[in-house]
C-alpha positions as CSV (number, residue, x, y, z in Angstrom):
1,X,8.5,244.0,145.5
2,X,4.8,243.0,145.6
3,X,3.3,241.5,148.8
4,X,0.9,238.6,148.2
5,X,-2.2,237.8,150.2
6,X,-2.5,234.2,151.5
7,X,-5.7,233.4,149.8
8,X,-4.4,234.5,146.4
9,X,-1.0,232.8,146.8
10,X,-2.7,229.5,147.5
11,X,-4.0,229.4,143.9
12,X,-1.4,231.5,142.1
13,X,1.0,228.7,141.3
14,X,-1.7,226.7,139.5
15,X,-2.0,229.4,136.8
16,X,0.2,230.0,133.8
17,X,2.2,232.8,135.3
18,X,3.0,231.0,138.5
19,X,3.9,227.8,136.8
20,X,6.1,229.7,134.4
21,X,8.2,231.2,137.2
22,X,8.5,227.9,139.1
23,X,9.5,226.1,135.9
24,X,12.2,228.7,135.3
25,X,13.7,228.0,138.7
26,X,13.2,224.3,139.1
27,X,12.5,222.7,135.7
28,X,9.0,221.6,136.9
29,X,6.3,222.6,139.3
30,X,5.5,219.1,140.6
31,X,6.8,219.6,144.1
32,X,7.8,223.3,144.1
33,X,4.2,224.7,144.5
34,X,3.5,222.6,147.6
35,X,6.9,223.6,149.0
36,X,6.1,227.3,148.7
37,X,2.6,226.7,150.2
38,X,4.3,225.1,153.2
39,X,6.7,227.9,153.6
40,X,3.9,230.4,153.5
41,X,2.0,228.5,156.2
42,X,5.0,228.2,158.4
43,X,5.8,231.9,158.0
44,X,2.2,232.9,159.0
45,X,2.3,230.5,162.0
46,X,5.7,231.8,163.2
47,X,4.9,235.5,162.9
48,X,1.1,235.8,162.8
49,X,0.9,237.3,159.3
50,X,-1.4,236.4,156.4
51,X,0.8,237.9,153.6
52,X,4.4,237.8,152.4
53,X,6.8,238.1,149.6
54,X,9.0,235.2,148.4
55,X,12.7,235.1,147.8
56,X,15.1,232.4,146.7
57,X,18.8,231.8,146.3
58,X,20.4,228.7,144.8
59,X,23.2,226.4,145.7
60,X,26.2,226.1,143.5
61,X,28.6,223.5,142.1
62,X,32.1,223.8,140.9
63,X,32.4,222.5,137.3
64,X,36.1,223.1,136.8
65,X,38.9,224.8,138.6
66,X,39.5,222.7,141.7
67,X,41.5,225.0,144.2
68,X,42.4,227.5,141.5
69,X,40.5,230.5,142.9
70,X,42.7,231.2,145.9
71,X,45.7,231.4,143.5
72,X,43.8,234.0,141.4
73,X,43.1,231.5,138.6
74,X,40.1,230.6,136.5
75,X,36.9,228.8,137.6
76,X,33.8,227.4,136.0
77,X,30.9,227.2,138.3
78,X,27.1,226.8,138.1
79,X,24.1,227.7,140.2
80,X,21.8,224.7,140.7
81,X,18.1,223.9,141.2
82,X,18.5,223.2,144.9
83,X,17.9,226.4,146.8
84,X,16.9,228.3,149.9
85,X,13.4,229.8,149.9
86,X,12.2,232.6,152.2
87,X,8.8,234.1,153.0
88,X,9.5,237.7,154.0
89,X,7.8,240.9,155.2
90,X,9.7,244.2,155.9
91,X,9.5,245.8,159.3
92,X,9.4,249.5,160.3
93,X,12.3,249.1,162.7
94,X,15.8,247.7,162.4
95,X,15.1,244.3,163.9
96,X,15.5,241.1,161.9
97,X,13.7,237.9,163.0
98,X,14.5,234.7,161.2
99,X,13.0,231.2,161.7
100,X,14.4,228.2,159.9
101,X,13.1,224.7,159.8
102,X,14.2,222.9,163.0
103,X,15.9,225.9,164.6
104,X,14.6,228.5,167.1
105,X,14.0,232.1,166.1
106,X,17.0,234.3,165.7
107,X,16.6,238.0,166.5
108,X,19.1,240.7,165.6
109,X,18.9,244.4,166.3
110,X,20.8,246.3,163.6
111,X,21.7,249.3,165.8
112,X,25.3,248.0,165.9
113,X,27.0,247.2,162.6
114,X,30.3,246.0,164.0
115,X,31.3,242.4,164.4
116,X,30.1,240.8,167.7
117,X,32.5,238.1,169.0
118,X,29.7,236.1,170.6
119,X,27.8,235.9,167.3
120,X,30.6,234.3,165.3
121,X,29.6,231.1,163.4
122,X,25.9,232.1,163.7
123,X,23.2,233.4,161.4
124,X,23.0,236.6,163.4
125,X,26.6,237.3,162.4
126,X,25.7,237.0,158.7
127,X,22.7,239.2,159.1
128,X,24.7,241.9,160.8
129,X,27.6,241.6,158.3
130,X,25.2,241.9,155.3
131,X,23.6,245.0,156.8
132,X,27.1,246.4,157.5
133,X,28.1,245.6,153.9
134,X,25.1,247.5,152.5
135,X,25.7,250.5,154.8
136,X,29.4,250.6,153.9
137,X,28.5,250.9,150.3
138,X,25.9,253.6,151.0
139,X,23.0,251.3,150.3
140,X,19.9,251.1,152.5
141,X,19.3,248.4,155.1
142,X,16.6,247.6,157.7
143,X,14.5,245.0,159.5
144,X,12.4,242.2,158.2
145,X,10.8,238.9,159.4
146,X,11.6,235.8,157.4
147,X,10.9,232.1,157.5
148,X,13.6,230.1,155.6
149,X,13.4,226.6,154.1
150,X,16.5,225.0,152.5
151,X,16.8,221.8,150.4
152,X,20.6,222.4,150.0
153,X,22.2,219.6,152.1
154,X,24.7,220.9,154.6
155,X,28.2,219.5,153.9
156,X,27.2,218.6,150.3
157,X,29.7,221.0,148.7
158,X,26.8,223.0,147.2
159,X,27.6,226.0,149.5
160,X,24.6,226.5,151.7
161,X,26.6,229.2,153.6
162,X,27.0,231.3,150.5
163,X,23.4,230.7,149.5
164,X,22.0,232.2,152.8
165,X,24.4,235.1,152.4
166,X,23.0,235.9,148.9
167,X,19.5,235.2,150.1
168,X,19.8,237.8,152.9
169,X,21.5,240.2,150.5
170,X,18.7,239.8,147.9
171,X,16.1,240.5,150.6
172,X,17.9,243.7,151.7
173,X,18.5,244.7,148.1
174,X,14.8,244.4,147.1
175,X,13.2,245.8,150.2
176,X,15.5,248.7,150.9
177,X,17.2,249.5,147.6
178,X,14.6,248.6,144.9
179,X,17.0,246.0,143.6
180,X,19.6,248.6,142.6
181,X,22.7,246.7,144.0
182,X,24.4,244.6,141.3
183,X,24.7,240.9,141.6
184,X,28.5,241.2,142.0
185,X,27.9,243.6,144.9
186,X,25.7,241.1,146.7
187,X,28.5,238.5,146.3
188,X,31.2,240.8,147.7
189,X,28.9,241.8,150.6
190,X,28.3,238.1,151.3
191,X,32.0,237.3,151.4
192,X,32.6,240.3,153.6
193,X,29.9,239.1,156.1
194,X,31.4,235.5,156.1
195,X,35.0,236.7,156.5
196,X,34.7,239.6,159.0
197,X,31.5,238.8,161.0
198,X,30.9,235.0,160.7
199,X,34.7,234.4,161.1
200,X,35.3,232.0,158.2
201,X,37.9,232.8,155.6
202,X,36.6,232.1,152.1
203,X,37.2,233.1,148.5
204,X,34.6,234.8,146.3
205,X,33.7,231.9,143.9
206,X,30.7,230.6,145.9
207,X,29.0,233.9,146.4
208,X,29.7,235.1,142.9
209,X,28.3,232.0,141.2
210,X,25.2,232.0,143.4
211,X,24.5,235.7,143.1
212,X,24.8,235.7,139.3
213,X,23.1,232.4,138.4
214,X,23.7,230.1,135.5
215,X,27.1,228.8,134.4
216,X,29.8,231.4,135.0
217,X,33.4,231.6,133.9
218,X,35.2,233.6,136.6
219,X,38.7,235.0,136.1
220,X,40.3,236.0,139.5
221,X,43.7,237.1,138.0
222,X,45.1,240.3,139.3
223,X,43.3,239.9,142.6
224,X,40.0,241.1,141.2
225,X,37.4,239.2,139.2
226,X,35.9,239.2,135.7
227,X,32.8,237.1,135.1
228,X,31.3,235.8,131.9
229,X,28.1,233.8,131.5
230,X,28.2,230.5,129.6
231,X,25.0,229.5,127.8
232,X,24.7,225.7,128.3
233,X,22.1,223.1,129.3
234,X,23.5,219.7,130.2
235,X,20.1,218.1,130.4
236,X,19.1,219.3,127.0
237,X,22.3,217.8,125.6
238,X,21.5,214.4,127.1
239,X,23.4,214.5,130.4
240,X,22.7,215.0,134.1
241,X,25.2,216.3,136.6
242,X,25.0,214.4,139.9
243,X,26.7,215.2,143.2
244,X,27.2,212.2,145.4
245,X,27.4,212.6,149.2
246,X,29.9,209.9,150.2
247,X,29.2,210.4,153.8
248,X,32.6,211.4,155.1
249,X,32.9,214.0,157.8
250,X,34.6,217.4,157.4
251,X,35.4,217.5,161.1
252,X,39.1,218.0,161.7
253,X,39.9,218.8,158.1
254,X,40.6,222.5,158.5
255,X,44.3,221.9,158.5
256,X,44.1,219.8,155.4
257,X,42.3,222.5,153.4
258,X,44.6,225.2,154.8
259,X,47.7,223.3,153.7
260,X,46.7,223.4,150.0
261,X,46.6,227.2,150.0
262,X,49.7,227.4,152.2
263,X,51.8,225.1,150.1
264,X,50.8,226.7,146.8
265,X,51.7,230.0,148.4
266,X,55.1,228.7,149.4
267,X,55.7,227.7,145.8
268,X,54.8,231.2,144.6
269,X,56.9,232.8,147.3
270,X,60.0,231.0,145.9
271,X,59.6,233.4,143.0
272,X,58.8,236.4,145.1
273,X,55.1,236.3,144.3
274,X,52.0,235.8,146.4
275,X,50.0,233.5,144.2
276,X,50.9,231.0,141.4
277,X,49.0,232.9,138.7
278,X,51.7,235.5,138.9
279,X,54.5,233.0,138.3
280,X,55.4,232.1,134.7
281,X,54.7,228.4,134.1
282,X,57.9,227.8,132.1
283,X,60.0,229.5,134.8
284,X,58.3,227.3,137.4
285,X,59.2,224.0,135.6
286,X,62.7,225.2,134.9
287,X,63.3,225.9,138.6
288,X,61.9,222.7,140.1
289,X,65.4,221.3,141.0
290,X,66.2,224.5,142.9
291,X,62.8,224.6,144.5
292,X,63.2,221.2,146.2
293,X,65.8,222.8,148.6
294,X,63.3,225.4,149.7
295,X,59.7,223.9,149.5
296,X,58.3,220.4,149.9
297,X,57.7,218.0,147.0
298,X,54.0,218.1,147.8
299,X,53.9,221.8,147.4
300,X,55.6,221.5,144.0
301,X,53.2,218.8,142.8
302,X,50.2,220.8,144.0
303,X,51.5,223.8,142.1
304,X,51.7,221.5,139.0
305,X,48.0,220.8,139.5
306,X,47.3,224.5,139.5
307,X,48.9,225.1,136.1
308,X,47.2,222.1,134.4
309,X,43.8,222.8,136.0
310,X,43.9,226.5,135.2
311,X,44.6,225.7,131.5
312,X,41.9,223.0,131.6
313,X,39.2,225.5,132.7
314,X,39.8,227.5,129.5
315,X,39.5,224.3,127.4
316,X,36.3,223.3,129.1
317,X,34.9,226.8,128.6
318,X,35.5,226.5,124.9
319,X,33.9,223.0,124.9
320,X,30.8,224.3,126.6
321,X,30.6,227.2,124.2
322,X,30.7,224.7,121.3
323,X,28.2,222.3,123.0
324,X,31.0,219.8,122.7
325,X,30.2,217.5,125.6
326,X,32.6,214.8,124.4
327,X,35.6,217.0,124.9
328,X,34.2,218.4,128.1
329,X,33.8,214.9,129.5
330,X,37.4,214.0,128.7
331,X,38.6,217.2,130.3
332,X,36.5,216.5,133.4
333,X,38.2,213.1,133.7
334,X,41.6,214.8,133.4
335,X,40.6,217.2,136.2
336,X,39.6,214.4,138.4
337,X,42.9,212.6,137.9
338,X,44.9,215.8,138.6
339,X,43.0,216.4,141.8
340,X,43.6,212.8,142.9
341,X,47.2,212.5,141.9
342,X,48.7,216.0,142.1
343,X,46.5,218.1,144.3
344,X,46.0,215.1,146.6
345,X,42.7,216.2,148.1
346,X,40.7,213.0,147.8
347,X,41.5,211.6,151.3
348,X,43.1,213.2,154.4
349,X,46.7,212.4,155.0
350,X,46.3,211.8,158.7
351,X,43.4,209.3,158.6
352,X,44.0,206.0,157.0
353,X,40.3,204.9,157.6
354,X,38.8,207.8,155.6
355,X,38.5,206.7,152.0
356,X,34.8,207.5,151.3
357,X,35.6,209.7,148.3
358,X,38.0,207.1,146.8
359,X,35.2,204.6,147.1
360,X,32.7,206.9,145.4
361,X,35.1,207.7,142.6
362,X,36.0,204.0,142.1
363,X,32.4,202.9,142.0
364,X,31.6,205.8,139.5
365,X,34.4,204.6,137.3
366,X,33.0,201.0,137.4
367,X,29.5,202.2,136.4
368,X,30.4,205.0,133.9
369,X,33.7,203.9,132.4
370,X,33.7,205.0,128.8
371,X,30.3,206.7,129.1
372,X,30.6,209.4,131.7
373,X,33.0,211.3,133.9
374,X,33.7,211.7,137.6
375,X,35.9,214.0,139.9
376,X,36.2,215.2,143.4
377,X,33.8,218.1,144.1
378,X,34.8,221.2,146.0
379,X,37.4,221.3,148.8
380,X,37.9,217.5,148.9
381,X,39.2,215.1,151.6
382,X,35.6,214.1,152.5
383,X,32.1,215.1,151.4
384,X,31.1,214.8,147.8
385,X,32.1,213.9,144.3
386,X,30.6,215.0,141.0
387,X,29.6,212.8,138.1
388,X,28.5,213.6,134.5
389,X,26.0,210.9,133.7
390,X,24.3,210.2,130.3
391,X,20.5,210.2,130.8
392,X,20.1,206.6,129.7
393,X,22.4,205.5,132.6
394,X,21.0,207.9,135.2
395,X,18.6,205.5,137.0
396,X,21.2,202.8,137.1
397,X,23.9,205.1,138.4
398,X,21.7,206.5,141.1
399,X,20.5,203.1,142.2
400,X,24.0,201.6,142.5
401,X,25.5,204.6,144.3
402,X,22.6,204.9,146.7
403,X,22.8,201.2,147.4
404,X,26.3,201.9,148.8
405,X,26.0,205.4,150.2
406,X,22.3,205.5,151.3
407,X,19.0,206.7,150.0
408,X,19.1,210.3,149.0
409,X,22.9,210.5,148.8
410,X,22.8,211.3,145.0
411,X,21.6,214.8,144.1
412,X,20.4,215.2,140.5
413,X,21.2,218.7,139.6
414,X,20.1,221.1,136.8
415,X,21.6,224.5,136.1
416,X,19.5,227.3,137.4
417,X,19.8,230.5,135.3
418,X,18.8,232.9,138.1
419,X,20.8,233.9,141.1
420,X,19.1,235.7,144.0
421,X,15.4,235.9,143.1
422,X,12.3,237.7,144.2
423,X,9.0,236.4,142.9
424,X,7.0,238.9,140.7
425,X,3.6,238.1,142.1
426,X,1.1,239.9,139.9
């Protein structure tokens, strides 16, 4: 890691090397350079320094595999150009101080690496959990000061929580381990911090996709994971992936999300298994009449979604490898229908007034029918949808969607081929 002086950083991004690094991350340097200058200035203002190093971690989007990961299935995911940026300097002690835009300073002493009940659901819990994860794997850890800026919208389904976990892990990895921890280790450490310290149960898909960067095929079968990179560029092929924030609230939806995992698990337990990937599909369909006496019809239908969606991930993987966007588009539409009709995670069962995702999907169909694709994005019930939009329809799609859901509700996303990143400032 190289520390950069303020006076040099303020001109660096104008030169070829600076522009090249920014273009690799964001596709252009139009706004990125000014953003980093602002972060540098805010860091110096907050801590009184005139030098720093820069780190970044992206958000992520699920491309295929809606609610398959917790059943140890397959997932296609991609890290995106929206990210978290941190200006950082190491400390000689084990204190961590973090300032984020709009929030007061967080201070954590890393003398205790056990979960602290009062810190649950806070940034402090994640910092302590990340440090504990490094220590538990015999990696180094220690203090630092950081100013963090994020353009990943909270509640957008782009996983801002996993992004900050990977960002913190990347900082610890570079400063105290010379970058020797593998990307997969950063993902596992992030999940550990979120589960055991922050207090939120989660799978590994978000952290793994963000830590590794690019488009990833992740196989969770057997309770472990196997990751393969997929070389693809939607924009180059004439398409843009958009995520639309339909404006619905996630408040009160915990039970809805939990019910999907619970009911799929009940279907698996009928066969004496823990997850559906362990149950033979032919045996499942042959046993449906017997299952109806033991599990709900909704559990059976959600299990049917798992089998078709899991197979679809493999087909979409093949389509991307062959640069066959036509087939990919058709499969994306199938995925959307399966989530709507079988998984049933487009609107909450207990709130007849919440239909924001249905409205966004219906409007997308009206604009893109025969030319694009649309599906629920992430957990569902409220929040965001995803659309595959041909470039010649992009402006029209954005304009019509934002006329309904508000300015800035559509995020135009590009795949970012880097996970956790430390700028090589030379």
